[in-house]
Each structure stands twice: as C-alpha cells, then as structure tokens.
N, C-alpha and C positions, 0 to 999 in steps of 0.2 A: 412525802403527800397523802394526806384523811384520803379512802380511797371513797368514787364517786356512787351516792347510790344507784344501784341499773333504771331508778322513774327516772334516772335525771339524765343519765342518756341521751334518751330520745331530742326533751326537752333542748338537752345543748347540742346536738346535731341542726337541730331549727336556727339555734340562734345564729352559729356559723356556716347556715349555711344566707342567713343575714349582714350578717357581721362581711360576707365578701363583697356584701357592694354597702357597704355603708358601714361607718363606725354609732356603737353603741355606747351610751351611754347608762348601765343597770343598777338600780337600787330596789334595799327591803329594810320598808320602815322605815324608811329616809337615809339610808346609810348605800355611799359604796359597793357596790358588789363586781365578782367579775364572773359569771358567769361559767365560764371558760374552767377554769380555777375552783372544784372543788372545796378547796379546803376554806373560799370563801364565802359559799354557802349554806357548808359543812354542819349541822343544827342550829338553824331560824328558820321560825316560823311566822310568817308572812304573805306580805304580796309584791312577787317580786313586776316592778314594771318600767321598759328597754324604751330609750328612746334615741331616736338619730341625730349625734352629736351637732349637725349644720345647722337641721328645719326644726331641733325640738318639735318634733311629729311624733307623739308617742310609737311605737313597734308595735309592744304586745306586753300582755300583763300575764300571773299567774299565780296559783296558790304555790307558798311554798310552805309544807308540815316537815320539821325536826329535818329537813334539811332537802327535802323528797317532790318531788311537782308529783302534785296530788290536790286535785280540783281542779279549781275556773279555771280554764286559761282562754284568753283572750287575742286573737289576733289580728289588725289595724296594715292598713296600707292606701301613705297619703292620707292620715289624721284616723279615717274611717273603716269601724269594724268591717271588718273581709272573711274574720270564721269566728266561731267560740264551740267549746267544746270544756268538756271535765274528765281528766283522764283518775284511776282508780290509784291507787300501791305500787304495784305491780310496771304502771307509766305505760295500760294500758286504755285507751278510749271504753268510756264508760257514761250513759246516761245518753242525755240529749246533744246534738250535734247540728251544730247549725252554718250555711253561708251563704254570706249576703252580696246585693249589690251595691256599687257608690252610688249606688239611690238610698238606700236600704234597704230592698226588696230582697226577698230571706227565695237563696236561688238553689237550696239545699237544702233538706229538714231529717234528720233520721235519731234514731235513737241506737245506745249499744249496751252490749251485754259484757266485759270483761274483753272490749275490741273486738268483736265480732255483731254483726248486725242485727236486729232485732224487729217483728213490726214489717210496718209500712213503711218505706224509704221513699220520701220523696222530692223527684227536681224541677224547678220553672225556668220560662221564660224571663231574656228580666223583665219583662212588661208587667210579671206574674203572672202570666197562666201557664197551667198543671204541662210540663215536659216527661215525664217517667214518671210513674210510681213503681217498686221492686215490694212485694213481701217477701221475707227471710223465716224461716221458721222458727222457732223457742228453740233451743238447744236439746228438748227430752223430741223433740219430732225429727230430728234426721240431721243434725247444727246448721252452720251456712249459706247451707246452699239455697238458689233462691226457687222459689217454690212457684211464683206468679208476677208480673208485670206486664203495666200495659206502656203505650208511649202516642203521642199524638203531639201534631203541626205546629208551629205556632199560626196559626189559623186556627184550631185549637181541632181538627180532624184527626180520629183516629190511625195514628197509622202503625201500630205490630202491639197487639194481644197475644200473649204465652198466659192459657187456666193452668188452676190445681188442678187439685180431684175436692179440694172444693168450695165455695165465694171465702174469698180473699181481701177484697180489692176495696171494699165497703167502707167506706165515704166515695172515696175518687169514686172510683168509678161502679155498676153496678153488677160486679162480675154474674151477681149469680145468673142472672139476665139472659149479659157478653157471651155466657161458654155454657148454656143449653145445659140449669138445674130446678131451671121452673117449671118443668112437668108438662112443656107441652108443645112438645117437639120439636126440632131441630134448632140450633142460634142459626141466621144468618149476622156476619161484622164483615162491614168494608173496610176496606186501610188505603186511607190516601197517602201520596209523596211531598215533597215541601209546595209543590207548584200545585198540585191543587187535583191531579187528576188517577185516579182509581186503580190500586196498585192490585187491587188481589179481595179476593171475599169469598171465609172463612165459615164452616159450618160447626155447633160443634154440637154433643148430648153428655150433659154431669162428666162436663171438663173438660171430655172427649172428641183432638180433634178429628169428624168427620168427613167435611168436604175442604179444597181445599182450592181457588181459582183466580189465577193466576193473567194479569193481563200486559198484552205491549200499549203503545206508547199509539200506536193509530187503537185501542177499543175490544180489542182482535185475540182471544183464548192466548195464552200461550202454555200454561203448563195447567192441567186436571188431576190434580192425585184424592180420589173420594173412596170410603172402608165402607159396605153393605155385613155385616154380620162376620162373617171370618179368611174375609175376603179384600183388600186392599189392591186396589186400578191407578195405575199413575198414566199416563197423558201429554205427550208434548206436542208444541205448534208448529205452522212457518205461519209472520208476521200476515200471507196472505189466508190463514181461517187452514188450512192442513190439516190433521195431522198425520205426524212425521215415525206415533213410535207409543207403545202400548205394555205395558209388564206390569202384569196382575202379580198378585203376593197372596201364599197362602198366610193367615198366622194364626200364630201357637202362642204356649206358656213364653210372651216375654222374646221370639222370636220371629222375622216373617220366610217364610222360603216361596222363594220365586218360581212361579208353575207354567206360567207365559208370557215369550215375547212374541212384541208383532216390528217389524220396519213397512214405512211403506216411501213410495215413492217421492218427490215434486207435487206430481196430482194426485197424491190418496192413493194410489192405487198396492198393492201390494208384493212387496219385495223377500219378508222373508217371514217366518211362523216356528220359534221354537217352544216344544216346552215340555219341563220337566215334574214326573212323579214328586210327591209329601219330600223323598227322602231325598228329593237333590239331585235327582240319576235325570236322564235325555233320556224323554221317549219319543221325539218327533221333532226336526229341524227338516223343515220342508223352504225351500226358497225360487223367486219365481220370477218369468223376464217381465220388463212392462210391459209387451202385449200382453199380458193376462199368462200364458200358460210358462209350466210352470221347469224353473229349471235342475232342479234337484229337487230328490226326497229321500230322507235317513232318519230310517223307521229301527226305533230299539226297544230286544229284547231284552229276557235274561235279568238276571241284580244280584250284587256282592261282586265278587268276582267273576267274575258268568255271566259276564256279559257283550254283544255280538249286536252289529247295527249294518241294516241293511241296503244299500245308496245306489238311488237309480240315476244315473245324469241323464237330461234330457236337450234335442236341441229344441232353439226357438219354435216350430213347427205343430211342439207335443212329439214327434216321436221319437223312441226311449234312444237314447244316444249309448251305454253306459248300464251295466250293472257288474255292483261284486258285495261279498259278505266280509266283513271286517269284525273278528276281536279286540273285545276292549284291553288293555292290561293298563295298570298303570293312569295312569293321570290325564285319560283318553285316549292313548296310543292304539292307532290302530294296524292291527296283526293286520295281513288276506289272509286269507282260508279258505278255499273249498273251489271250485269255478269262479274265474273272472268274465267281461262277453263284451265283446263295442258292435254296434250296430252302424250302419250303412242310414243318411234318414230314407232312404226310401223303407228301410226296416229289413235290408241283409245282414246276416250276421258276417261280422269283418277280420274282428282275430276273439279265441280263447287265449287265456292262460289257464294254469291248473295249481294251486299251491295247498302245500301241505298245513301242521298245524305249527309248524313254527315259524310261516310264514318266508316260506318260497319257495317259490315259482321248480315245475312240477316236465310242463311240459308247456309248450307253449303251439298253437294253429295258424296258420293268417289263409281268409281266403276274398276273391275277388268282387268283383260288384255282381256277376254273377255266378255269385255261389259258387264260384269251383276250386275247392283247396288251392292253394300257392305252398304250405311252407308245414308244416308237424313236425316238429323236431323234442327228442325227450333233453333236457338240462337240471347239469349237475353242479352238485353247489360253489364246486372252483369260477360258476358263469360255461363253462366249458356247456355244447351242444350236440346230438346229433341225430339227422334222421330217425322217427319215433318208429320202431318196430314192435307186432304185438309177440 
C-alpha cells in the first residue's frame, strides 16, 4: 500500500468520523475515490467532493494537490455550508477560517498561521450579534497566547473584558477607552450577566486593572479589589453589605506579598487582625471577642532563624488571662521559653511555669484566688517532680 502523506491523515480522520454516521461517495474530477485508501488518492490533484450515498447531499469539498489535502476545505451539514477553511502542506490551518449557522450567518471568523490563531478572532450569536472577540499576537510577539478579549451577552451588553498592554480589539470595541489608554484617568467598565443584571464594575489604567467590584443579585457589593500605587486591597462582603474580610498586599516585581489580613463578624466587628513584614514574616496576630475586647495578642520579633513571639490571652472583660514567650523554629513551630503565667479574672496570679531553651518545663508554681502559694515544684526531664528548694 502507498504511504499516506501526513497532511491527508487529518482529512481522513474527519471523513472517517462522518462515515461512522453515513455512507459517502467521494470523487476527484469526476472519478470515484476512497479517502480511506491512500492508494486511490495518491498523486491526484483536483477537488475532492463527498456526498451522502442515501440523500445525495454534499458533505465535504477539499482541494487535493498531488495526493495531499492542501488548500480550501468546505464542510456541509444538511446540504448547507457549515465550515470553511484552508490547509497548508503540513495539514495545518492557514489563512481565514469561518463557521456558519444553518441560515448562513457567520458564527466564527478567524485567521490562522500554520495552525495558530492570529489577530482578531470573532464569534457571533445566531442573530449576527458579536459574542466574543479575542486578539492573538503574531509569532514574533509571544506565540499564540491570548492577549486581549471581550465578550457580550445576547442583548449586546458587555459581559467580560481582558485588556492587553496596548489597544488591540478595534474595530470590534474601543479598548483604548475601555482599558484606560486615553490618559484621562481610570476607565469605568460595567459587566452584565445574561439576564441584564450588573455583575461587576471594573477600572483600568493603561491596560492594567486597578479596581474590580462585583455584586450580589440584590445589587450589594460582593467583593472589591483595588490597587493604589504599590498596594493592592481585597475586600469581601456579606449579601447584607457587611464587610467580612480585608487583605492588603505589597506589590513588588512580578509578585505580591500579603502584609495585612482582617476578619470581621456578621455584624462587622473586627475578630482578627494579622500583619506581615515585606519578607512575608508575621509581626502581629490579634483576635477579638464579639464585644470588642481583645481575645489574644501575638507580637513577633527578630528576623530569620532568630524569631520569637510574645502571646497574651485575655478574658472577655479585657483582663489579662495568660502570657508567655515562644521561639519560632521551622515553619512557625512554637517552643515555649522563659516564664509563662496565668491569671484570674481579677488579675491574681494563679500559675507560673518556667521553660528552658529547649522548651522543657523546669519549674511550676500555683496560687489560690487569694494569692496563697499552693504548689512549687521542680520538674525533671522524665516528667517527675519534687518540691522546689533553693
């Protein structure tokens, strides 16, 4: 059997898929051929035409050059043109490619270069309204990666937008204006869902998104993402409009570093406040009761491998309940060191533990509510203890 050119293989695969549903009669220049048999098309040049054996409807037309499928290809459905494109010698899409609705309207219009989409690729709703447009750069500007895109609802409202570092979507849309390239300040872009409900509001400056606000069905803000200078802030809200979380990031080259995160109750009161330095190391971690009083405070110090944290716990009355210092090892593993104390709600010292540099308790003392010493033990490595004596 004569070997099949590589460019014919893709064509044959499509034809075989069609044959699974219908028997086809194919011909080149009026002579019957079998596309599944490479010997019947080898060396031939002309227009390959395939029809449904039962209905006689045209299914496919493709140009063959010396046995290779190269040039224009047309695919039909129920006798009407459904797809039209061209293939190069390697069997890859080359030039313009279009898809059509049963009424003849264009559903998709693209341009290819050796199988890669280039420039503006557009898709349409059956009534002819623009559905989506994507801009793909040329091979010398980063390959076939998507650079910019825009989407519309069936009612013609903007539903999605992605900006590039320069205007690329004209004449489909004025992305110079939408993406903030006009130099008159941030743009404002409203995005809608299929029902016509406002879903998000965006702002761009020179192609970079500087603000994004999303909405619940009731119109209240769901989330807010805003960039000012080198700081980015993310906020999330309940459907009642109460802020539940806020996170701040420091923007550095090709990265963002979380520097603060706050969590809020259903009523909007602060329940946790965490902060990090520019190296991503924690410096503060405070939590609060719903009545506003502090629950715990963690103050970090040091840097690198010599980091420690002082933790203070509180009663909901605001009175100190406990405090102690920990050294941080590995992934913030806390090793108790020094003196750790616990207090009554009246402020009376109730218990005290001393730890060595390895985190082992060496002495424990306890007092009653009146401040009378109840126990004073020396603690050994095996956990045994005895009354402490000087």
